[in-house]
N, CA, C and O of each residue as an XYZ file, in Angstrom:
600
protein
N     -39.634   -132.126    -33.166
C     -40.940   -132.636    -32.809
C     -41.744   -131.590    -32.022
O     -42.950   -131.429    -32.211
N     -41.033   -130.891    -31.140
C     -41.709   -129.875    -30.340
C     -42.257   -128.758    -31.226
O     -43.362   -128.262    -31.005
N     -41.473   -128.371    -32.227
C     -41.921   -127.322    -33.139
C     -43.167   -127.767    -33.905
O     -44.107   -126.997    -34.099
N     -43.149   -129.013    -34.329
C     -44.287   -129.542    -35.068
C     -45.553   -129.504    -34.221
O     -46.624   -129.152    -34.715
N     -45.433   -129.864    -32.953
C     -46.610   -129.851    -32.079
C     -47.091   -128.416    -31.824
O     -48.293   -128.178    -31.704
N     -46.161   -127.469    -31.741
C     -46.549   -126.062    -31.563
C     -47.309   -125.588    -32.801
O     -48.335   -124.918    -32.683
N     -46.811   -125.931    -33.975
C     -47.476   -125.515    -35.218
C     -48.867   -126.130    -35.305
O     -49.822   -125.458    -35.696
N     -48.985   -127.405    -34.941
C     -50.309   -128.065    -34.950
C     -51.279   -127.379    -33.989
O     -52.453   -127.200    -34.313
N     -50.798   -127.002    -32.828
C     -51.649   -126.321    -31.847
C     -52.130   -124.976    -32.402
O     -53.285   -124.598    -32.212
N     -51.240   -124.264    -33.085
C     -51.634   -122.976    -33.665
C     -52.740   -123.163    -34.698
O     -53.688   -122.379    -34.750
N     -52.617   -124.209    -35.525
C     -53.660   -124.464    -36.517
C     -54.967   -124.861    -35.854
O     -56.040   -124.440    -36.286
N     -54.882   -125.665    -34.812
C     -56.109   -126.089    -34.128
C     -56.807   -124.914    -33.457
O     -58.036   -124.852    -33.420
N     -56.025   -123.991    -32.932
C     -56.620   -122.820    -32.301
C     -57.185   -121.861    -33.338
O     -58.097   -121.093    -33.033
N     -56.658   -121.892    -34.563
C     -57.128   -120.981    -35.596
C     -58.394   -121.481    -36.286
O     -59.095   -120.688    -36.914
N     -58.704   -122.765    -36.186
C     -59.867   -123.325    -36.877
C     -61.179   -122.684    -36.420
O     -62.026   -122.416    -37.272
N     -61.396   -122.423    -35.131
C     -62.673   -121.793    -34.759
C     -62.866   -120.413    -35.377
O     -64.000   -119.966    -35.548
N     -61.778   -119.738    -35.710
C     -61.939   -118.419    -36.315
C     -62.457   -118.538    -37.747
O     -62.931   -117.555    -38.315
N     -62.372   -119.719    -38.329
C     -62.895   -119.945    -39.675
C     -64.341   -120.417    -39.644
O     -64.922   -120.702    -40.692
N     -64.922   -120.503    -38.466
C     -66.277   -121.019    -38.324
C     -67.280   -120.090    -38.988
O     -67.020   -118.903    -39.186
N     -68.423   -120.652    -39.324
C     -69.500   -119.896    -39.952
C     -70.245   -119.099    -38.892
O     -70.423   -119.551    -37.761
N     -70.674   -117.906    -39.280
C     -71.450   -117.061    -38.373
C     -72.916   -117.162    -38.795
O     -73.247   -117.045    -39.975
N     -73.781   -117.379    -37.812
C     -75.214   -117.534    -38.073
C     -75.978   -116.341    -37.508
O     -75.593   -115.740    -36.506
N     -77.088   -116.020    -38.199
C     -77.983   -114.956    -37.754
C     -79.365   -115.571    -37.570
O     -79.807   -116.371    -38.395
N     -80.043   -115.201    -36.494
C     -81.404   -115.679    -36.263
C     -82.179   -114.681    -35.435
O     -81.596   -113.857    -34.730
N     -83.464   -114.755    -35.520
C     -84.364   -113.933    -34.715
C     -85.149   -114.882    -33.826
O     -85.811   -115.800    -34.309
N     -85.068   -114.652    -32.515
C     -85.745   -115.579    -31.591
C     -87.240   -115.268    -31.511
O     -87.742   -114.387    -32.209
N     -87.931   -115.997    -30.661
C     -89.383   -115.867    -30.547
C     -89.810   -114.505    -30.015
O     -90.953   -114.099    -30.228
N     -88.921   -113.786    -29.328
C     -89.241   -112.460    -28.789
C     -88.924   -111.345    -29.794
O     -89.186   -110.175    -29.515
N     -88.363   -111.693    -30.959
C     -88.055   -110.699    -31.980
C     -86.664   -110.106    -31.877
O     -86.377   -109.112    -32.543
N     -85.784   -110.686    -31.058
C     -84.424   -110.189    -30.887
C     -83.519   -110.881    -31.908
O     -83.455   -112.109    -31.965
N     -82.827   -110.081    -32.707
C     -81.880   -110.629    -33.680
C     -80.564   -110.908    -32.981
O     -80.036   -110.062    -32.261
N     -80.034   -112.118    -33.204
C     -78.794   -112.538    -32.557
C     -77.840   -113.095    -33.595
O     -78.254   -113.536    -34.668
N     -76.561   -113.070    -33.263
C     -75.513   -113.634    -34.109
C     -74.698   -114.593    -33.270
O     -74.530   -114.373    -32.070
N     -74.183   -115.666    -33.882
C     -73.358   -116.610    -33.150
C     -72.713   -117.598    -34.091
O     -73.034   -117.645    -35.279
N     -71.789   -118.400    -33.547
C     -71.111   -119.408    -34.341
C     -71.805   -120.769    -34.247
O     -71.439   -121.705    -34.957
N     -72.785   -120.874    -33.390
C     -73.537   -122.121    -33.210
C     -74.991   -121.846    -33.567
O     -75.554   -120.827    -33.168
N     -75.595   -122.761    -34.323
C     -77.004   -122.603    -34.672
C     -77.844   -122.664    -33.392
O     -77.462   -123.332    -32.431
N     -78.976   -121.975    -33.379
C     -79.835   -122.047    -32.198
C     -80.382   -123.467    -32.029
O     -80.643   -124.168    -33.007
N     -80.546   -123.866    -30.787
C     -80.983   -125.241    -30.510
C     -82.491   -125.411    -30.640
O     -82.961   -126.538    -30.799
N     -83.246   -124.354    -30.578
C     -84.712   -124.447    -30.673
C     -85.094   -124.741    -32.115
O     -84.617   -124.068    -33.028
N     -85.940   -125.728    -32.333
C     -86.309   -126.181    -33.667
C     -87.122   -125.143    -34.439
O     -87.058   -125.112    -35.668
N     -87.874   -124.304    -33.757
C     -88.765   -123.385    -34.445
C     -88.111   -122.085    -34.878
O     -88.778   -121.216    -35.438
N     -86.823   -121.938    -34.629
C     -86.145   -120.678    -34.962
C     -85.305   -120.899    -36.222
O     -84.337   -121.659    -36.203
N     -85.683   -120.229    -37.317
C     -84.871   -120.377    -38.530
C     -83.588   -119.553    -38.404
O     -83.580   -118.490    -37.783
N     -82.519   -120.050    -38.991
C     -81.249   -119.320    -38.974
C     -80.651   -119.361    -40.377
O     -80.995   -120.217    -41.192
N     -79.754   -118.424    -40.637
C     -79.078   -118.407    -41.930
C     -77.609   -118.064    -41.701
O     -77.263   -117.361    -40.752
N     -76.761   -118.567    -42.577
C     -75.330   -118.283    -42.499
C     -75.083   -116.871    -43.030
O     -75.667   -116.468    -44.036
N     -74.227   -116.137    -42.358
C     -73.918   -114.763    -42.734
C     -72.543   -114.745    -43.398
O     -71.578   -115.310    -42.883
N     -72.480   -114.092    -44.532
C     -71.194   -113.924    -45.210
C     -70.659   -112.543    -44.860
O     -71.332   -111.534    -45.067
N     -69.457   -112.509    -44.335
C     -68.834   -111.243    -43.942
C     -68.010   -110.736    -45.121
O     -67.113   -111.422    -45.611
N     -68.328   -109.535    -45.562
C     -67.584   -108.916    -46.659
C     -66.938   -107.640    -46.153
O     -67.464   -106.986    -45.253
N     -65.806   -107.286    -46.726
C     -65.158   -106.046    -46.289
C     -66.029   -104.855    -46.654
O     -66.757   -104.904    -47.646
N     -65.966   -103.790    -45.871
C     -66.791   -102.613    -46.160
C     -66.383   -101.985    -47.484
O     -65.205   -101.940    -47.837
N     -67.381   -101.505    -48.201
C     -67.121   -100.848    -49.470
C     -66.871    -99.369    -49.231
O     -67.301    -98.801    -48.227
N     -66.169    -98.762    -50.170
C     -65.898    -97.330    -50.064
C     -67.198    -96.566    -50.193
O     -68.072    -96.930    -50.979
N     -67.316    -95.507    -49.420
C     -68.540    -94.719    -49.465
C     -68.635    -93.917    -50.761
O     -69.734    -93.677    -51.262
N     -67.503    -93.507    -51.301
C     -67.477    -92.728    -52.534
C     -66.711    -93.534    -53.573
O     -65.504    -93.717    -53.416
N     -67.357    -94.022    -54.624
C     -66.653    -94.852    -55.597
C     -65.587    -94.083    -56.376
O     -64.682    -94.695    -56.944
N     -65.680    -92.755    -56.412
C     -64.694    -91.960    -57.133
C     -63.423    -91.720    -56.322
O     -62.404    -91.305    -56.874
N     -63.479    -91.979    -55.019
C     -62.310    -91.731    -54.187
C     -61.243    -92.792    -54.482
O     -61.567    -93.932    -54.814
N     -59.978    -92.408    -54.357
C     -58.910    -93.369    -54.639
C     -58.896    -94.472    -53.575
O     -59.327    -94.251    -52.443
N     -58.413    -95.631    -53.933
C     -58.365    -96.720    -52.955
C     -57.404    -96.369    -51.819
O     -56.462    -95.597    -51.999
N     -57.657    -96.936    -50.677
C     -56.786    -96.668    -49.536
C     -55.416    -97.279    -49.808
O     -55.320    -98.302    -50.487
N     -54.349    -96.662    -49.284
C     -53.004    -97.150    -49.573
C     -52.762    -98.519    -48.931
O     -53.372    -98.874    -47.922
N     -51.866    -99.258    -49.541
C     -51.515   -100.563    -48.997
C     -50.695   -100.371    -47.722
O     -50.287    -99.259    -47.388
N     -50.468   -101.462    -47.032
C     -49.688   -101.402    -45.794
C     -48.266   -100.924    -46.089
O     -47.694   -100.159    -45.313
N     -47.699   -101.373    -47.206
C     -46.340   -100.963    -47.560
C     -46.291    -99.473    -47.881
O     -45.354    -98.781    -47.482
N     -47.302    -98.975    -48.603
C     -47.346    -97.544    -48.920
C     -47.502    -96.724    -47.648
O     -46.878    -95.673    -47.500
N     -48.335    -97.204    -46.730
C     -48.501    -96.494    -45.459
C     -47.192    -96.472    -44.683
O     -46.817    -95.445    -44.117
N     -46.495    -97.611    -44.658
C     -45.214    -97.670    -43.950
C     -44.196    -96.736    -44.601
O     -43.426    -96.071    -43.908
N     -44.196    -96.688    -45.944
C     -43.281    -95.779    -46.639
C     -43.604    -94.327    -46.328
O     -42.697    -93.519    -46.131
N     -44.897    -93.986    -46.283
C     -45.303    -92.616    -45.953
C     -44.867    -92.242    -44.545
O     -44.381    -91.135    -44.312
N     -45.041    -93.158    -43.617
C     -44.631    -92.903    -42.230
C     -43.117    -92.724    -42.163
O     -42.623    -91.833    -41.472
N     -42.382    -93.573    -42.883
C     -40.921    -93.476    -42.889
C     -40.469    -92.135    -43.464
O     -39.575    -91.489    -42.917
N     -41.094    -91.717    -44.578
C     -40.750    -90.419    -45.168
C     -41.047    -89.278    -44.200
O     -40.255    -88.346    -44.060
N     -42.192    -89.362    -43.536
C     -42.568    -88.332    -42.576
C     -41.562    -88.270    -41.424
O     -41.168    -87.188    -40.990
N     -41.154    -89.438    -40.940
C     -40.171    -89.477    -39.850
C     -38.837    -88.893    -40.293
O     -38.184    -88.186    -39.525
N     -38.422    -89.184    -41.538
C     -37.166    -88.633    -42.040
C     -37.233    -87.114    -42.145
O     -36.266    -86.424    -41.823
N     -38.372    -86.592    -42.594
C     -38.526    -85.137    -42.698
C     -38.477    -84.489    -41.318
O     -37.842    -83.451    -41.132
N     -39.158    -85.114    -40.346
C     -39.128    -84.554    -38.986
C     -37.724    -84.594    -38.412
O     -37.298    -83.652    -37.745
N     -36.992    -85.696    -38.670
C     -35.623    -85.811    -38.161
C     -34.731    -84.753    -38.803
O     -33.890    -84.159    -38.128
N     -34.909    -84.516    -40.103
C     -34.116    -83.493    -40.784
C     -34.412    -82.110    -40.209
O     -33.501    -81.301    -40.034
N     -35.672    -81.841    -39.918
C     -36.046    -80.556    -39.319
C     -35.411    -80.401    -37.938
O     -34.892    -79.338    -37.597
N     -35.459    -81.491    -37.139
C     -34.829    -81.446    -35.807
C     -33.325    -81.231    -35.920
O     -32.740    -80.484    -35.136
N     -32.690    -81.899    -36.913
C     -31.249    -81.736    -37.094
C     -30.899    -80.297    -37.461
O     -29.923    -79.744    -36.955
N     -31.697    -79.691    -38.340
C     -31.444    -78.291    -38.711
C     -31.597    -77.375    -37.513
O     -30.800    -76.455    -37.325
N     -32.627    -77.622    -36.693
C     -32.832    -76.795    -35.503
C     -31.675    -76.968    -34.526
O     -31.232    -75.998    -33.911
N     -31.183    -78.199    -34.378
C     -30.052    -78.455    -33.483
C     -28.799    -77.747    -33.985
O     -28.064    -77.151    -33.198
N     -28.551    -77.811    -35.303
C     -27.389    -77.137    -35.867
C     -27.489    -75.623    -35.695
O     -26.495    -74.957    -35.404
N     -28.689    -75.087    -35.876
C     -28.873    -73.648    -35.695
C     -28.606    -73.254    -34.246
O     -27.975    -72.230    -33.988
N     -29.084    -74.060    -33.299
C     -28.860    -73.773    -31.883
C     -27.374    -73.871    -31.545
O     -26.855    -73.051    -30.788
N     -26.685    -74.874    -32.106
C     -25.249    -75.005    -31.862
C     -24.485    -73.811    -32.430
O     -23.518    -73.343    -31.828
N     -24.924    -73.319    -33.597
C     -24.275    -72.147    -34.190
C     -24.468    -70.919    -33.303
O     -23.536    -70.137    -33.115
N     -25.666    -70.748    -32.762
C     -25.936    -69.616    -31.860
C     -25.072    -69.726    -30.611
O     -24.512    -68.732    -30.147
N     -24.964    -70.941    -30.066
C     -24.150    -71.153    -28.866
C     -22.682    -70.839    -29.152
O     -22.001    -70.231    -28.326
N     -22.199    -71.256    -30.324
C     -20.808    -70.988    -30.689
C     -20.549    -69.485    -30.807
O     -19.531    -68.991    -30.322
N     -21.456    -68.769    -31.441
C     -21.307    -67.307    -31.573
C     -21.311    -66.653    -30.195
O     -20.533    -65.734    -29.941
N     -22.188    -67.124    -29.301
C     -22.236    -66.558    -27.952
C     -20.911    -66.775    -27.227
O     -20.425    -65.878    -26.537
N     -20.324    -67.969    -27.382
C     -19.033    -68.241    -26.744
C     -17.936    -67.364    -27.337
O     -17.100    -66.824    -26.612
N     -17.947    -67.228    -28.663
C     -16.939    -66.384    -29.305
C     -17.093    -64.926    -28.881
O     -16.096    -64.225    -28.710
N     -18.324    -64.466    -28.711
C     -18.559    -63.092    -28.257
C     -18.036    -62.898    -26.836
O     -17.409    -61.886    -26.522
N     -18.305    -63.884    -25.987
C     -17.824    -63.777    -24.608
C     -16.298    -63.734    -24.581
O     -15.716    -62.946    -23.835
N     -15.648    -64.569    -25.384
C     -14.181    -64.563    -25.439
C     -13.656    -63.251    -26.003
O     -12.665    -62.712    -25.510
N     -14.322    -62.733    -27.041
C     -13.873    -61.472    -27.638
C     -13.997    -60.325    -26.634
O     -13.103    -59.486    -26.532
N     -15.108    -60.291    -25.894
C     -15.288    -59.221    -24.894
C     -14.250    -59.335    -23.784
O     -13.737    -58.327    -23.297
N     -13.942    -60.576    -23.386
C     -12.936    -60.789    -22.341
C     -11.555    -60.343    -22.836
O     -10.823    -59.662    -22.118
N     -11.207    -60.730    -24.064
C      -9.907    -60.339    -24.620
C      -9.812    -58.829    -24.820
O      -8.749    -58.247    -24.604
N     -10.909    -58.186    -25.228
C     -10.916    -56.732    -25.396
C     -10.689    -56.041    -24.050
O      -9.931    -55.076    -23.950
N     -11.362    -56.553    -23.023
C     -11.170    -55.962    -21.690
C      -9.723    -56.111    -21.229
O      -9.176    -55.201    -20.607
N      -9.100    -57.249    -21.528
C      -7.709    -57.462    -21.130
C      -6.756    -56.552    -21.894
O      -5.783    -56.058    -21.325
N      -7.026    -56.327    -23.176
C      -6.125    -55.448    -23.936
C      -6.288    -53.992    -23.522
O      -5.348    -53.205    -23.627
N      -7.497    -53.626    -23.045
C      -7.709    -52.239    -22.627
C      -7.079    -51.950    -21.265
O      -6.870    -50.794    -20.896
N      -6.783    -53.020    -20.528
C      -6.131    -52.794    -19.230
C      -4.768    -52.139    -19.418
O      -4.272    -51.424    -18.547
N      -4.183    -52.404    -20.570
C      -2.894    -51.773    -20.860
C      -1.787    -52.390    -20.041
O      -1.840    -53.559    -19.659
N      -0.786    -51.576    -19.780
C       0.343    -52.074    -19.023
C       1.258    -52.907    -19.900
O       1.116    -52.955    -21.122
N       2.153    -53.527    -19.271
C       3.159    -54.298    -19.977
C       2.850    -55.781    -19.791
O       3.613    -56.496    -19.141
N       1.744    -56.246    -20.354
C       1.290    -57.624    -20.148
C       1.894    -58.557    -21.177
O       2.240    -58.146    -22.285
N       2.016    -59.829    -20.792
C       2.464    -60.857    -21.716
C       1.226    -61.499    -22.355
O       0.225    -61.757    -21.687
N       1.321    -61.747    -23.656
C       0.242    -62.398    -24.389
C       0.792    -63.640    -25.071
O       1.928    -63.657    -25.546
N      -0.040    -64.683    -25.109
C       0.382    -65.934    -25.727
C      -0.031    -65.898    -27.199
O      -1.195    -65.657    -27.519
N       0.939    -66.141    -28.093
C       0.615    -66.141    -29.517
C       0.184    -67.543    -29.959
O       0.087    -68.458    -29.142
N      -0.071    -67.697    -31.260
C      -0.604    -68.960    -31.767
C       0.385    -70.113    -31.653
O      -0.027    -71.273    -31.626
N       1.663    -69.822    -31.586
C       2.666    -70.897    -31.454
C       2.915    -71.262    -29.994
O       3.704    -72.164    -29.711
N       2.263    -70.583    -29.077
C       2.420    -70.890    -27.656
C       3.495    -70.068    -26.968
O       3.757    -70.265    -25.781
N       4.109    -69.169    -27.679
C       5.153    -68.324    -27.116
C       4.535    -67.071    -26.505
O       3.550    -66.534    -27.011
N       5.130    -66.623    -25.415
C       4.651    -65.398    -24.768
C       5.437    -64.213    -25.296
O       6.654    -64.281    -25.469
N       4.728    -63.138    -25.546
C       5.393    -61.913    -26.002
C       4.570    -60.723    -25.537
O       3.424    -60.866    -25.112
N       5.175    -59.552    -25.627
C       4.494    -58.329    -25.244
C       4.050    -57.615    -26.514
O       4.766    -57.594    -27.515
N       2.855    -57.031    -26.454
C       2.342    -56.308    -27.603
C       2.863    -54.883    -27.599
O       2.984    -54.240    -26.556
N       3.164    -54.414    -28.791
C       3.517    -52.997    -28.910
C       2.218    -52.198    -28.885
O       1.128    -52.764    -28.976
N       2.342    -50.901    -28.763
C       1.138    -50.059    -28.746
C       0.340    -50.218    -30.036
O      -0.889    -50.270    -30.002
N       1.029    -50.295    -31.171
C       0.350    -50.453    -32.451
C      -0.358    -51.816    -32.530
O      -1.493    -51.893    -33.001
N       0.300    -52.887    -32.075
C      -0.316    -54.223    -32.079
C      -1.532    -54.253    -31.153
O      -2.554    -54.856    -31.480
N      -1.414    -53.602    -30.003
C      -2.524    -53.558    -29.051
C      -3.713    -52.821    -29.666
O      -4.851    -53.278    -29.562
N      -3.445    -51.655    -30.320
C      -4.509    -50.881    -30.952
C      -5.174    -51.704    -32.067
O      -6.399    -51.693    -32.194
N      -4.378    -52.413    -32.867
C      -4.906    -53.228    -33.957
C      -5.749    -54.386    -33.402
O      -6.814    -54.690    -33.939
N      -5.283    -55.018    -32.352
C      -6.037    -56.112    -31.729
C      -7.351    -55.598    -31.156
O      -8.389    -56.241    -31.312
N      -7.314    -54.436    -30.490
C      -8.543    -53.849    -29.948
C      -9.537    -53.524    -31.061
O     -10.738    -53.745    -30.906
N      -9.042    -53.005    -32.174
C      -9.914    -52.667    -33.294
C     -10.538    -53.936    -33.892
O     -11.724    -53.954    -34.220
N      -9.736    -54.988    -34.030
C     -10.244    -56.262    -34.577
C     -11.314    -56.845    -33.669
O     -12.360    -57.287    -34.144
N     -11.061    -56.850    -32.373
C     -12.040    -57.389    -31.416
C     -13.306    -56.539    -31.393
O     -14.410    -57.080    -31.330
N     -13.162    -55.228    -31.444
C     -14.326    -54.332    -31.449
C     -15.171    -54.567    -32.693
O     -16.399    -54.611    -32.611
N     -14.516    -54.721    -33.853
C     -15.249    -54.991    -35.099
C     -16.005    -56.321    -35.009
O     -17.162    -56.413    -35.419
N     -15.345    -57.344    -34.473
C     -16.009    -58.651    -34.330
C     -17.231    -58.547    -33.416
O     -18.290    -59.097    -33.717
N     -17.073    -57.843    -32.306
C     -18.197    -57.701    -31.348
C     -19.358    -56.943    -31.992
O     -20.517    -57.314    -31.806
N     -19.055    -55.884    -32.747
C     -20.113    -55.105    -33.381
C     -20.844    -55.903    -34.464
O     -22.047    -55.730    -34.655
N     -20.136    -56.759    -35.158
C     -20.762    -57.535    -36.242
C     -21.540    -58.748    -35.742
O     -22.574    -59.094    -36.313
N     -21.053    -59.401    -34.677
C     -21.614    -60.699    -34.298
C     -22.341    -60.732    -32.966
O     -23.136    -61.640    -32.722
N     -22.092    -59.786    -32.120
C     -22.679    -59.838    -30.771
C     -23.837    -58.857    -30.663
O     -23.840    -57.811    -31.313
N     -24.798    -59.193    -29.856
C     -26.000    -58.373    -29.706
C     -25.915    -57.489    -28.495
O     -26.844    -56.730    -28.219
């Protein structure tokens, strides 16, 4: 019942928007518009019909519908999001290269210190590098730094 009364109220409030619009010119020559006819008997009035504006150029294409506009906006948003994603991926790639360069420079400095240092291999075991292994590791790190680091 409450819903029904709410719906009735909405219709009652919408009825004045369907009212007729009148145009009249008063005795002083001022043109006026209103929803109520003028009360003075000597002032003629006429009902005004409101029509949508016509296109200024008949050869121009019709304006897009609301759905077409929404689709265009959605496509535009998707393109912008894709561009942002590419920029984010590019920035992440640059950050990764910078981190790898920093690690390579640090490892190169450690191998150049020489001495009888222990190094952790990929299996987690510690071992000492031979002179040949140290030279090969230094060469690999130097090549990586020259190719990827600025």
